matplotlib code that plots the C-alpha trace (Angstrom):
import matplotlib.pyplot as plt

x = [0.0, 1.2, 0.8, 2.2, 0.0, 1.8, 0.6, 1.6, 2.9, 2.4, 5.2, 7.8, 6.2, 6.8, 4.8, 6.2, 5.2, 2.7, 3.7, 1.4, 2.9, 1.2, 0.9, -2.6, -4.0, -4.4, -5.3, -6.7, -7.7, -9.7, -10.5, -14.2, -16.7, -17.1, -20.8, -21.9, -23.8, -25.3, -22.6, -21.8, -20.1, -16.7, -17.1, -18.2, -15.6, -13.1, -15.5, -15.8, -12.1, -11.1, -14.0, -12.5, -9.1, -10.7, -12.7, -9.5, -7.5, -10.4, -10.6, -6.9, -7.2, -6.5, -8.5, -9.1, -9.8, -11.3, -11.7, -13.5, -14.0, -16.8, -15.8, -18.9, -17.5, -16.0, -16.2, -18.4, -20.8, -21.2, -21.8, -24.4, -26.2, -26.6, -27.8, -30.3, -31.3, -30.8, -28.3, -24.8, -25.3, -28.5, -26.6, -24.0, -26.5, -28.6, -25.7, -24.0, -27.2, -27.2, -23.6, -24.6, -27.5, -25.3, -22.6, -25.4, -26.9, -23.4, -22.8, -19.8, -19.2, -19.8, -16.5, -15.4, -15.6, -16.8, -15.6, -16.9, -14.6, -16.8, -16.7, -12.9, -12.2, -10.4, -7.9, -7.3, -6.5, -4.1, -2.3, -2.0, -0.7, 2.0, 3.0, 3.2, 5.2, 7.9, 8.0, 6.2, 3.2, 2.4, -0.5, -0.1, -2.7, -5.7, -7.3, -5.7, -3.1, -0.7, 1.7, 5.2, 6.1, 9.8, 10.3, 9.8, 12.6, 10.7, 7.6, 6.2, 8.0, 4.6, 3.8, 7.5, 7.0, 9.4, 8.2, 9.5, 7.5, 4.2, 1.5, 0.3, -2.1, -5.4, -6.9, -6.5, -5.2, -1.6, -0.9, -0.5, 1.6, 5.4, 5.4, 2.6, 2.7, 2.0, -1.4, -4.1, -4.6, -7.3, -9.4, -10.5, -14.3, -16.3, -19.7, -22.4, -20.1, -19.9, -17.0, -15.3, -13.1, -9.4, -6.4, -5.8, -9.4, -12.7, -12.8, -13.1, -10.6, -8.7, -9.4, -6.2, -6.0, -9.0, -7.5, -4.2, -6.0, -8.6, -6.1, -4.0, -7.1, -8.3, -5.2, -2.4, 0.9, 1.6, -0.7, -0.7, -2.6, -3.9, -6.2, -7.9, -8.4, -5.5, -6.7, -6.0, -2.2, -1.7, -2.4, -4.4, -2.2, 1.0, -0.3, -1.5, 2.1, 3.5, 1.3, 1.7, 5.5, 6.1, 4.2, 6.6, 4.2, 5.2, 1.8, 1.1, 3.4, 1.6, -0.2, -2.8, -4.7, -7.5, -7.8, -10.7, -13.9, -13.7, -16.2, -14.9, -11.4, -12.0, -12.2, -15.9, -16.9, -19.8, -17.7, -17.5, -21.2, -20.8, -21.4, -23.6, -25.4, -25.6, -29.3, -30.1, -27.9, -29.6, -32.8, -31.3, -29.2, -29.2, -26.7, -24.9, -24.4, -23.2, -20.7, -19.5, -18.9, -17.0, -14.9, -14.1, -11.1, -7.8, -8.1, -5.1, -6.6, -8.8, -12.4, -14.0, -17.7, -20.4, -23.8, -22.9, -20.0, -22.2, -24.9, -22.3, -20.9, -24.4, -25.1, -21.9, -22.7, -26.2, -24.6, -22.6, -25.7, -27.7, -25.0, -25.2, -28.9, -28.9, -26.1, -28.2, -31.2, -29.3, -27.4, -30.5, -28.6, -26.6, -22.9, -20.7, -18.0, -14.3, -11.3, -9.6, -5.9, -6.1, -8.3, -6.1, -3.0, -4.6, -5.7, -2.4, -0.8, -1.9, -5.6, -5.5, -9.2, -9.2, -7.0, -9.4, -12.4, -10.6, -10.3, -14.0, -14.8, -12.7, -14.3, -17.8, -17.0, -16.0, -19.1, -21.4, -19.8, -20.3, -24.0, -24.5, -22.7, -24.5, -21.2, -22.5, -19.2, -17.5, -20.6, -20.4, -16.7, -17.2, -20.2, -18.3, -15.3, -17.4, -19.3, -16.1, -14.7, -17.9, -18.0, -14.6, -15.7, -18.8, -21.1, -22.4, -26.0, -27.0, -25.8, -28.7, -27.5, -28.8, -31.8, -33.0, -32.5, -34.7, -36.9, -40.2, -39.3, -38.1, -41.2, -43.5, -41.4, -41.3, -45.1, -45.8, -43.5, -44.8, -48.4, -47.3, -45.5, -48.7, -50.7, -48.0, -48.1, -51.9, -51.8, -49.3, -51.6, -54.5, -52.1, -52.5, -48.9, -49.3, -50.5, -47.7, -45.1, -46.6, -46.4, -42.8, -41.9, -43.6, -41.6, -38.4, -39.1, -39.0, -35.4, -36.4, -34.7, -36.8, -35.2, -37.4, -35.9, -36.9, -37.6, -39.9, -39.4, -36.7, -36.4, -33.7, -33.0, -30.9]
y = [0.0, 3.5, 5.6, 8.8, 10.8, 11.5, 14.2, 15.3, 18.9, 20.6, 23.0, 20.3, 17.7, 15.1, 13.0, 13.6, 13.2, 15.8, 17.7, 20.6, 23.9, 23.5, 20.0, 18.7, 21.5, 22.0, 25.1, 24.7, 27.3, 26.1, 28.4, 28.4, 29.3, 32.4, 32.6, 33.5, 30.3, 27.1, 24.5, 21.7, 18.5, 19.9, 22.6, 20.3, 17.7, 20.0, 20.3, 16.5, 15.8, 18.3, 17.3, 13.8, 15.2, 17.2, 14.2, 12.1, 14.7, 15.0, 11.2, 11.0, 13.5, 16.9, 20.0, 21.5, 25.1, 24.9, 28.1, 28.2, 31.6, 33.0, 35.3, 37.5, 40.3, 39.5, 40.4, 37.3, 38.2, 41.7, 40.3, 37.9, 40.7, 42.5, 39.3, 38.5, 42.1, 42.0, 43.7, 42.1, 41.3, 39.5, 37.3, 36.5, 35.6, 33.5, 31.3, 31.2, 29.6, 27.2, 26.1, 25.8, 23.6, 21.4, 21.0, 20.1, 17.5, 15.9, 16.0, 18.3, 19.7, 23.4, 25.3, 26.6, 30.1, 31.1, 34.6, 36.7, 38.9, 42.0, 41.6, 42.0, 45.1, 46.7, 43.8, 44.0, 47.8, 47.2, 44.5, 46.8, 49.6, 47.2, 46.1, 49.6, 50.7, 48.0, 48.5, 45.3, 47.1, 50.5, 52.8, 54.6, 57.3, 56.1, 54.2, 50.9, 49.2, 46.6, 44.0, 44.4, 40.8, 41.7, 42.5, 38.9, 36.5, 33.4, 34.2, 31.2, 28.5, 26.7, 26.4, 26.2, 28.7, 31.4, 35.0, 36.2, 33.5, 34.5, 36.5, 39.8, 39.7, 40.5, 42.5, 46.1, 48.8, 48.0, 51.7, 52.0, 48.9, 48.8, 45.3, 43.7, 40.7, 42.8, 41.8, 44.0, 44.1, 46.8, 47.9, 51.4, 51.9, 51.9, 53.6, 51.5, 49.0, 48.6, 50.3, 50.9, 53.9, 53.5, 55.9, 55.4, 55.9, 54.1, 50.6, 46.9, 44.1, 42.0, 38.3, 37.2, 39.8, 38.5, 35.1, 36.4, 38.9, 36.4, 33.5, 35.9, 37.2, 33.7, 31.5, 33.9, 34.6, 30.9, 27.9, 24.2, 23.5, 25.5, 23.7, 24.2, 22.8, 22.3, 25.2, 27.6, 26.9, 29.7, 32.5, 32.5, 30.6, 31.9, 35.4, 34.6, 33.5, 36.6, 38.9, 37.0, 36.4, 40.0, 41.1, 39.1, 36.3, 32.6, 31.6, 27.8, 24.9, 22.4, 23.0, 20.4, 20.4, 18.2, 17.2, 18.0, 16.2, 15.8, 15.1, 13.7, 14.3, 18.0, 20.0, 20.4, 24.0, 26.2, 27.3, 23.8, 23.3, 20.1, 21.3, 19.1, 20.9, 19.2, 19.8, 18.1, 15.0, 14.7, 14.0, 10.8, 9.6, 10.3, 12.7, 9.9, 8.1, 11.2, 11.8, 8.2, 8.6, 12.0, 10.7, 7.3, 8.4, 9.6, 13.4, 14.0, 11.8, 13.1, 11.8, 11.1, 11.6, 9.5, 8.6, 4.9, 5.3, 7.2, 4.5, 1.8, 3.6, 4.0, 0.3, -0.6, 1.7, 0.2, -3.2, -1.8, -0.1, -3.4, -5.3, -2.8, -3.0, -6.8, -6.7, -4.3, -6.6, -9.7, -7.9, -6.1, -2.7, -0.4, -1.1, 1.9, 2.7, 1.8, 2.3, -0.8, -1.1, -1.5, 1.6, 3.7, 2.7, 3.7, 7.0, 7.9, 7.4, 10.7, 9.9, 6.8, 6.4, 3.7, 1.5, 2.3, 1.2, -2.1, -2.6, -1.9, -4.5, -7.1, -6.4, -6.7, -10.1, -11.4, -9.9, -11.5, -14.9, -14.5, -13.6, -16.7, -18.8, -17.1, -15.8, -12.7, -11.8, -11.4, -9.7, -7.1, -6.5, -6.1, -3.8, -1.6, -1.3, -0.4, 2.2, 3.7, 3.9, 5.4, 8.0, 9.3, 9.2, 11.1, 8.3, 6.6, 5.7, 6.1, 9.7, 12.0, 14.4, 11.9, 10.8, 14.4, 15.3, 12.5, 11.4, 12.3, 10.5, 7.5, 7.3, 7.5, 4.9, 2.5, 2.8, 2.1, -0.9, -2.2, -2.0, -4.0, -6.6, -7.0, -7.7, -10.2, -11.9, -12.1, -13.6, -16.3, -17.1, -17.8, -19.7, -17.3, -17.7, -16.2, -12.9, -13.0, -13.5, -10.7, -8.3, -9.4, -8.8, -5.4, -4.3, -5.7, -3.7, -0.5, -1.4, -2.8, -6.1, -8.5, -11.0, -13.6, -14.4, -16.1, -12.7, -11.7, -10.1, -7.5, -4.9, -2.6, -0.4, -2.3]
z = [0.0, -0.9, 2.2, 0.6, -1.8, -5.1, -7.5, -11.0, -11.0, -14.4, -13.5, -12.9, -15.3, -12.7, -10.2, -6.7, -3.1, -1.9, 1.2, 2.3, 3.5, 6.8, 8.4, 8.3, 6.2, 2.4, 0.5, -3.0, -5.6, -8.6, -11.5, -11.8, -14.4, -16.6, -16.2, -19.7, -20.8, -19.3, -18.2, -20.6, -19.4, -20.4, -17.8, -15.0, -15.5, -13.8, -10.8, -10.6, -10.9, -8.2, -6.0, -6.0, -5.0, -2.2, -0.9, -0.9, 1.0, 3.6, 3.9, 4.7, 7.5, 5.9, 6.7, 3.2, 2.3, -1.2, -3.2, -6.6, -8.1, -10.3, -13.2, -13.4, -15.5, -18.9, -22.6, -23.2, -20.5, -21.9, -25.4, -24.1, -22.3, -25.6, -27.3, -24.5, -24.0, -20.2, -17.9, -17.7, -14.0, -14.8, -17.3, -14.7, -12.0, -14.3, -15.4, -12.0, -10.7, -13.6, -12.7, -9.0, -10.0, -12.2, -9.5, -7.0, -9.4, -9.7, -5.9, -6.2, -2.7, -2.3, -2.1, 1.2, -0.3, -3.8, -4.5, -7.4, -9.4, -9.0, -5.2, -5.1, -7.1, -4.1, -3.9, -7.6, -7.4, -4.5, -6.5, -9.5, -7.3, -6.0, -9.6, -10.9, -7.9, -8.5, -12.3, -13.3, -14.7, -16.2, -16.9, -20.3, -19.5, -21.4, -18.5, -19.2, -17.0, -18.6, -17.2, -18.6, -19.6, -20.2, -16.6, -15.4, -16.5, -15.4, -17.6, -19.5, -17.5, -16.9, -20.6, -21.6, -24.5, -25.8, -25.4, -28.8, -30.6, -29.0, -30.9, -29.5, -26.5, -28.0, -25.1, -25.9, -28.4, -29.2, -29.5, -25.7, -25.1, -24.6, -26.1, -28.1, -25.7, -22.6, -21.2, -19.7, -16.0, -16.3, -19.3, -19.7, -19.7, -22.9, -23.5, -22.0, -20.2, -16.5, -14.8, -11.4, -10.4, -10.1, -9.7, -13.5, -14.7, -14.7, -16.2, -15.4, -14.6, -17.1, -16.9, -15.2, -12.5, -10.5, -9.7, -8.4, -6.2, -4.9, -4.3, -2.2, -0.3, 0.7, 0.8, 1.4, -0.4, -0.8, -0.9, -1.8, -5.1, -8.0, -10.4, -13.7, -17.2, -19.7, -21.8, -18.9, -18.8, -21.3, -21.1, -17.9, -15.5, -16.9, -16.3, -12.8, -12.0, -13.6, -11.5, -8.2, -8.4, -9.5, -6.4, -4.3, -3.5, -3.5, -5.1, -5.5, -4.8, -7.2, -10.5, -11.4, -14.8, -15.9, -19.5, -21.7, -22.6, -26.4, -29.1, -32.4, -31.1, -30.6, -27.3, -26.3, -26.7, -27.9, -30.9, -32.2, -32.0, -30.1, -26.5, -24.4, -21.7, -18.3, -17.8, -21.2, -20.4, -17.0, -18.8, -20.0, -17.1, -13.3, -11.8, -10.1, -13.4, -15.2, -12.4, -12.5, -16.2, -15.9, -13.0, -14.5, -16.6, -15.1, -14.6, -16.9, -19.8, -22.5, -22.2, -25.6, -25.1, -26.7, -25.6, -26.1, -23.6, -21.2, -21.3, -20.8, -17.8, -16.4, -16.8, -15.0, -12.2, -11.8, -11.3, -8.4, -7.1, -7.4, -5.4, -2.6, -2.5, -2.3, 0.3, 2.4, 2.2, 3.2, 6.0, 7.3, 7.4, 5.2, 5.8, 6.8, 4.2, 4.8, 2.5, 1.1, 0.8, -3.0, -3.4, -1.2, -3.1, -6.4, -5.2, -3.7, -7.1, -8.6, -8.2, -10.4, -10.6, -13.4, -11.2, -8.3, -10.4, -11.2, -7.4, -7.0, -9.7, -8.0, -4.6, -6.2, -7.8, -4.4, -2.9, -5.5, -5.0, -1.2, -1.8, -3.8, -1.0, 1.8, 3.3, 5.0, 6.6, 3.2, 1.8, 4.6, 4.0, 0.2, 0.6, 3.1, 0.9, -2.1, -0.2, 1.1, -2.5, -3.9, -1.2, -2.3, -5.9, -5.0, -6.2, -3.1, -4.1, -0.4, -0.3, 0.7, -2.1, -4.7, -2.7, -2.2, -5.9, -7.1, -4.1, -5.8, -9.0, -7.1, -5.0, -8.0, -9.9, -6.9, -6.5, -10.2, -10.4, -7.1, -8.5, -11.6, -9.4, -7.3, -10.5, -11.6, -8.2, -8.4, -11.8, -10.6, -7.6, -9.9, -12.2, -15.1, -16.0, -19.5, -17.9, -15.3, -18.1, -20.1, -17.2, -16.6, -20.3, -20.3, -17.2, -18.7, -21.9, -19.8, -18.7, -15.3, -14.1, -12.0, -9.6, -7.8, -4.4, -1.2, 0.2, -2.7, -6.1, -6.3, -9.1, -10.3, -13.3, -16.0]

ax = plt.figure().add_subplot(projection="3d")
ax.plot(x, y, z, "-o")
ax.set_aspect("equal")
plt.show()
C-alpha cells in the first residue's frame, strides 16, 4: 500500500510526493466558471475531478480550504447581455445559478468560499498599485493598465514557451503597449459598459487579475494546489504566475490540470457546436451516473464523449448499485464505508481512478460470490469497501444528495412498479402464467430487471 499521496505537478512535469505547506491542512484554488452560458459536461468535468481530490484529502485526514471563483464580468458576459437584452449582472446571476445547480446534481461539494470577481475590485486595485510601484506594470494614461512581460525573466515557465514566438495579446489597443505581448490588468471603460473607479481611470478588470487577487485574499501569499483545465495553462495561469510572483508572493506549490472532454477528437466548446449541456444530459441519465462517467477516466486523460459510452458507464454503475442494494437486504442494514488497501494505493498514485475502479470491480465479484454462497461476513466487508470507495468518488447511491434530488421521482417509480408486481403476483396465484409472463416482459421492456428471491421479487434499473 502506498501511504504517501503523489501528484503530478504541471510546473515540474513530474509525479512527486505531496507535502502541504502546513501540516494537516491543504489550500486549493480552482479556476471556476465564466458565467456566460449554461454549463456543458466539459465545464463540470473539472469540478468533478477536483472534488475527488478534495474528498480524498479529507478522507486521509486533511483540513481542506477549497476556493472556486466565479468570473462574473468579462467580454463574453457583456456580449451575451446585448444578445439576450438583459443587464450584464442578470446574465452573470442567471448562469451562475445554472452552474450551481449542475454542481449540485453531480454531488460536487460546495467550495469553502466562492468569491466573485466583482466583489474583489479593491484587492485588484491594490495589486495593480504594487505592480506599478515596483515597475512590473504601467498605466499609459488612457485608463488601461498593462503588465510588462519583459520584466519577469521566469515568464512562460509553466507552458514552456518562448516569449518572442508569441503573438500579440489581443486584449487592448496595441498603441498603448510597450510590447505587443503585454497583457491588460485593467481595461478602460467603454460607453455602455460597467466600470469601477481606479487611480488610473474608470474601467473593469482583465481576466487574469482577479485570480491572483482572490487567491491571495483567501489563501495567502503561498498555498498548496492550484487547479484548472488544460486550456488555462496559457495565457491565464501563466499570467497569474507573472502577476503574483512580481508582487513578491510565492503563489502555488503544485499546479494540477485536468484534460478536456472531447467530441470527435476536438475539445468540447460552444464554438465547435458540439457542446452538451448538463441539464439536457440529465434528462437521459441520473446525476450519479453522469458523475460516475465523468470521473471514471484519469483526470489527466482526455475523455472522448459518446452517448454509447455514457450508457455503458451508467449500466456498469447500476450493477454496483444493485449489489449494494442486495447486500443491504441480506445484512439487514446499510454497511458503513471503509477504504480498502487497494483503493487507497490507487488514489495515492496521482488519483489513479481507473485503477481504483478495477479494485472496486474485484471487490464486487468477491461480494457477489459471497452472496451466492450465503457468506454474509464477506458480503459485509465487500459492501463496506465499495461504499467507502464510492464516497470518495462522490457516487455513493445512499448519499442523501442523490436521494434528495430524485426522491419524488423514485417514490413515483417505486409505486408504479410495485403495483405492476402485485398484478403479476396475483396472476401467478391464480395460475394465469401467461398474464404473469406478459407483465414481466412489459416491465423488462422498460429497462427494469426483476429477480425472484426467497424474500420476494426485487427490481432494479438495468
